Structures are given as C-alpha cells and as structure tokens.
C-alpha positions in Angstrom: 84.6 102.7 130.4 85.0 101.3 126.8 86.7 104.5 125.7 89.1 104.4 128.7 89.9 100.8 127.8 90.6 101.7 124.2 92.9 104.6 125.3 94.8 102.2 127.6 95.2 99.7 124.8 96.6 102.4 122.5 99.0 103.5 125.2 100.2 100.0 125.6 100.8 99.8 121.8 102.6 103.2 121.7 106.2 101.9 121.9 109.3 102.3 119.6 108.4 101.6 116.0 108.1 97.9 115.2 108.2 95.9 111.9 104.9 95.4 110.2 105.4 91.7 110.6 105.6 92.1 114.4 102.6 94.4 114.4 100.5 91.8 112.5 101.3 89.1 115.0 100.5 91.2 118.1 97.5 89.7 119.8 96.5 93.2 120.9 96.1 94.3 117.2 92.4 93.4 116.9 90.4 95.7 119.1 87.0 94.2 118.3 85.6 91.6 115.9 82.5 89.9 114.5 82.7 86.3 113.3 80.7 85.3 110.2 80.8 81.9 108.3 84.2 81.9 106.7 84.8 85.6 107.4 86.4 87.6 110.2 85.4 91.3 110.4 87.9 93.1 112.6 88.7 96.6 113.9 92.5 96.9 114.1 94.7 99.5 115.9 98.2 99.2 114.4 101.1 100.5 116.6 103.8 102.8 115.3 105.4 100.7 112.5 108.9 101.4 111.1 109.5 102.6 107.5 110.2 99.6 105.4 109.6 97.6 102.3 108.2 94.1 102.9 106.9 91.2 100.8 103.7 89.7 102.1 101.7 86.6 101.1 98.3 86.8 102.7 97.0 83.3 103.8 93.5 84.7 103.5 92.1 87.3 101.2 91.8 90.7 102.9 89.7 93.8 102.2 90.8 96.8 104.3 89.5 100.3 104.8 91.7 102.9 106.7 90.0 104.7 109.5 93.0 107.1 110.0 95.2 109.1 107.6 97.2 107.0 105.1 100.8 106.3 105.9 103.1 108.6 103.8 104.5 107.2 100.6 102.4 104.0 100.8 102.7 101.9 97.6 102.5 98.3 96.6 102.7 95.9 93.7 101.9 92.3 92.9 103.9 89.9 90.8 107.3 90.3 89.2 109.9 92.8 90.2 109.5 94.9 87.1 105.9 95.7 87.8 105.1 99.3 88.6 104.2 100.3 92.2 100.7 101.5 92.7 99.6 104.1 95.2 97.6 102.8 98.2 94.2 104.2 98.7 92.1 104.1 101.8 90.3 101.0 100.6 92.4 98.0 99.3 92.1 94.3 98.6 94.8 91.7 98.8 93.9 88.2 97.4 95.2 85.1 99.2 98.4 83.4 98.0 99.6 86.3 95.7 103.0 87.8 96.8 102.7 91.6 97.2 105.6 94.0 97.9 104.6 96.9 100.1 106.5 100.0 101.1 105.7 103.0 103.3 107.3 105.7 105.4 106.0 104.4 108.7 103.4 105.5 111.3 100.4 104.3 113.3 97.0 103.6 111.7 93.6 102.1 112.3 91.6 99.9 109.9 88.4 97.9 109.5 89.1 94.7 107.6 87.4 91.6 106.4 89.5 88.3 106.2 87.9 85.8 103.8 88.5 82.0 103.7 88.7 80.7 100.1 85.2 79.4 100.1 83.8 82.7 101.3 84.8 84.5 98.1 83.4 84.1 94.5 85.9 82.5 92.1 86.3 85.9 90.3 88.0 87.3 93.4 90.6 84.5 93.8 94.1 85.6 93.1 94.6 83.2 90.1 91.6 84.7 88.4 92.9 88.3 88.5 95.1 89.7 85.7 97.8 92.2 86.1 95.6 95.3 85.6 93.0 94.0 88.1 95.7 93.2 90.7 97.1 96.8 90.3 93.6 98.1 90.9 93.4 96.2 94.2 95.6 98.8 95.9 93.1 101.7 95.5 89.5 100.5 95.3 87.4 103.5 94.2 83.9 102.3 94.9 81.9 104.5 97.3 79.2 101.7 98.0 82.0 99.4 99.2 83.5 102.0 101.4 80.1 102.9 102.9 79.4 99.2 103.6 82.8 98.9 105.3 82.1 101.9 107.5 78.7 100.3 108.5 80.6 97.2 109.4 83.0 99.3 111.6 79.9 100.7 113.4 78.5 97.2 114.0 81.8 95.8 115.3 82.4 98.8 117.5 78.9 98.7 119.0 77.4 95.2 118.4 73.7 94.6 118.9 71.5 91.5 118.8 71.1 91.7 115.0 74.7 92.8 114.2 75.6 89.4 112.8 72.7 89.4 110.4 73.4 93.0 109.3 77.1 92.3 108.9 76.4 89.2 106.7 74.1 91.3 104.5 76.8 94.0 104.2 79.5 91.5 103.3 77.3 89.8 100.7 76.9 93.2 99.0 80.6 94.0 99.3 81.6 90.7 97.6 79.3 91.4 94.6 80.4 95.1 94.3 84.1 94.1 94.6 83.8 91.5 91.8 82.1 94.1 89.6 84.7 96.7 90.3 87.6 94.5 89.4 85.9 93.3 86.3 85.4 96.9 85.2 89.0 97.8 86.1 90.3 95.0 83.8 88.1 96.2 80.9 89.1 99.9 81.4 92.8 99.0 81.5 92.5 97.2 78.2 91.1 100.3 76.5 93.6 102.8 78.0 96.7 104.1 76.3 99.2 106.6 77.6 99.1 108.0 81.1 101.1 109.6 83.9 104.3 108.0 85.1 104.3 106.7 88.7 106.5 109.6 89.7 104.1 112.2 88.2 101.1 110.5 89.9 103.0 110.5 93.3 103.6 114.2 92.9 100.0 114.9 92.2 98.8 112.7 95.0 101.2 114.3 97.5 99.9 117.8 96.6 96.3 116.8 96.7 96.8 115.2 100.2 98.5 118.4 101.5 96.6 120.6 104.0 94.8 123.6 102.7 92.7 124.3 99.6 92.8 121.7 96.8 95.3 122.5 94.0 94.1 123.9 90.7 94.4 121.8 87.6 97.0 124.1 86.2 99.2 123.6 89.3 99.0 119.9 89.0 99.8 120.0 85.3 102.9 122.2 86.0 104.1 119.6 88.6 104.0 117.0 85.8 105.5 119.3 83.2 102.4 119.0 81.0 99.9 121.3 79.4 96.5 121.5 81.1 94.8 119.6 78.3 97.4 116.9 78.1 97.5 116.5 81.9 93.7 116.2 82.1 93.7 113.5 79.4 96.6 111.5 80.8 95.3 111.8 84.4 92.0 110.2 83.4 93.8 107.6 81.4 95.9 106.7 84.5 93.2 106.8 87.2 90.0 106.2 85.3 88.4 109.4 86.7 88.6 113.1 86.3 90.8 115.4 88.4 87.9 116.9 90.2 86.4 113.5 91.1 89.8 112.3 92.3 90.4 115.4 94.4 86.9 115.2 96.0 87.3 111.5 96.9 90.7 112.2 98.4 89.4 115.1 100.5 86.4 113.0 101.8 88.8 110.2 102.7 90.9 112.6 104.7 87.9 114.0 106.4 86.6 110.6 107.4 90.0 109.7 108.8 90.2 113.0 110.8 86.7 112.5 112.2 87.4 108.9 113.2 90.7 109.7 114.8 90.2 112.9 116.9 87.5 115.0 118.7 88.7 118.4 117.3 86.1 121.0 116.2 84.7 120.7 112.8 86.1 124.2 112.0 89.7 122.8 112.4 89.0 120.0 110.0 87.3 122.4 107.5 90.4 124.6 107.7 92.8 121.7 107.2 90.9 120.6 104.1 90.7 124.1 102.6 86.9 124.8 103.2 85.9 128.4 103.9 83.9 127.4 107.0 82.6 124.5 109.1 79.2 125.0 107.4 80.7 124.6 103.9 82.6 121.5 104.9 79.5 120.0 106.6 77.4 120.6 103.5 80.0 119.0 101.2 80.5 116.0 103.5 76.7 115.4 103.9 76.3 115.6 100.1 79.0 113.0 99.4 78.8 110.7 102.4 75.1 110.9 103.0 75.2 112.0 106.7 76.6 115.1 108.6 80.1 114.9 109.8 79.0 115.0 113.5 76.7 112.0 112.9 79.5 110.1 111.1 82.0 110.8 114.0 79.5 109.6 116.6 78.8 106.4 114.7 82.4 105.5 114.0 83.8 106.4 117.4 81.0 104.9 119.6 
C-alpha cells in the first residue's frame, strides 16, 4: 500500500517541467520526514524541473544526498559573479544566508536532506565562517562516512521504528562532526594546491566518467584535456584532491546507488551500464566499497 501511495504521488508530480522555485514550494515535495531538535530530516521527490540558472539563499543550512542520477550539467557557485562554477556531486551542503547561483539542464530527482536551524550547527559550519575554498568544496562533499550516514537516515525516514528518532539523532551528530572536519581539510588542501584543470576540462572529464559503459582510461581523459598522461594525473589531483582512480570509483558507486534506489531492474543491467563484466563482478565491487551487497542496499533504501 505504501508503495502504491508513493507511485500515485509521483504520478501527481509528473507534469510539465516547473521552475525549481515552484518545486521547492510544493507541499507534496516532502514524501516522509523525521523531526529532531532544530533539524528536519526529509525524503524529497522533486518533479520534472525546467533547465535554468537560479540564485538561491537558503534560510536554513541544508545537507543533501541525491538518491537518483545527478541532473545533467549541474554546477553551482557561491559569492561574487567572477567565482568559478563547481560541479555538483551527489552530496552537497549549502550554508544558510549565503547566496548561491545554481544551474542545471533539468529533470526529476530524489534526495534525502537535513535542514538545520542555526543553533543546530557548530560555528565552523556557519556561512560566515567558511572561506572561498571551503564554500567551493560544499558542492561536492567527498566523504564516504557522511554519505553512509545519510543513507542510514533515508532508511529510518522511509521505514520509521520506535527508536528511529534516537538513531537519527546519533547519525546527525556524527554527520555534523565529519562535515566540519571535511571542510576544514578542504580549506587546508586548497591553500597548498597550485595549478589544476580548468572548469571546462573538469566538466569534460566528469561527463566521460559519468557515461554508460566501462570507465575511461587515464590516457583517454588526458587526451580530452589536451595534456600528457603525467601532467593530467598531477593536475587532476591538484584540482580534485584525489587520484583519477579514486574519483572514477566514487562516481561509479554513486551512479550504482542512484540506479538501485530508483528502479527494480536486474543487477545484470546495472552492471552492464556501469561497465562491469558481470553482475557478480559488480556485486563484489559494490559490497567492497559500500559495505553491503547491492540487493540489500536496494531493499533498505526502497522499503
């Protein structure tokens, strides 16, 4: 019955593309929620939104994890107009009161998000405390423990139990500490970096990495950027803070989670789309990175 209700809700939301502002105001947006002191944890189903560029000032700080494939060409930036756009990752944070300019090609998507009142966040996560490098890092939070905790929150919101509030509070406490550590490290890393890929080069790499099929070789990505293999590997790490292999693996697992959360197709189809030789190879890689088999992940996130 709950699944039928969710399908009916999605059907009701499947209309002509709307602006992101209208989607955010739609009372049907939040599918399920848990209320904690100063924090709202919400599962959201966004309808088809139109391609656009918008400026948003969040009244509350928001941490969001996508449970569906990222919208194409999703980018954002904080601050002045000359600031470079940063690519959106599956996990992002927008502090309260800081104008952000967002642009994307449009589409429907699902998220689990935490909305924080000011007193519910440590001072290090308030917008006025974050420098330019830390704000840029907010668009693509690369911290597996935070992502795992957000997925656990999604499970508790989707299927609440008697102790869900207590568990959700413990998860949020961990998330706040990990997020503050992550952004502090991002600021220190940015201060040490020199050189790097241009935003256009990084977009080309990300688009190729996100494409269906086997992951690209380093030489292919280097050629896309017009760089030698050695120079590309060095500048890629300077730009992203991680190796090409680590970035590719993280992107593949993010896509796998989104596909598992969104449809009931066989694992073999997902394995093929991600470039694995077989469902068994995909399952082994997923279990190694995520800590549970893909079937168990799908059951938990879609229950």
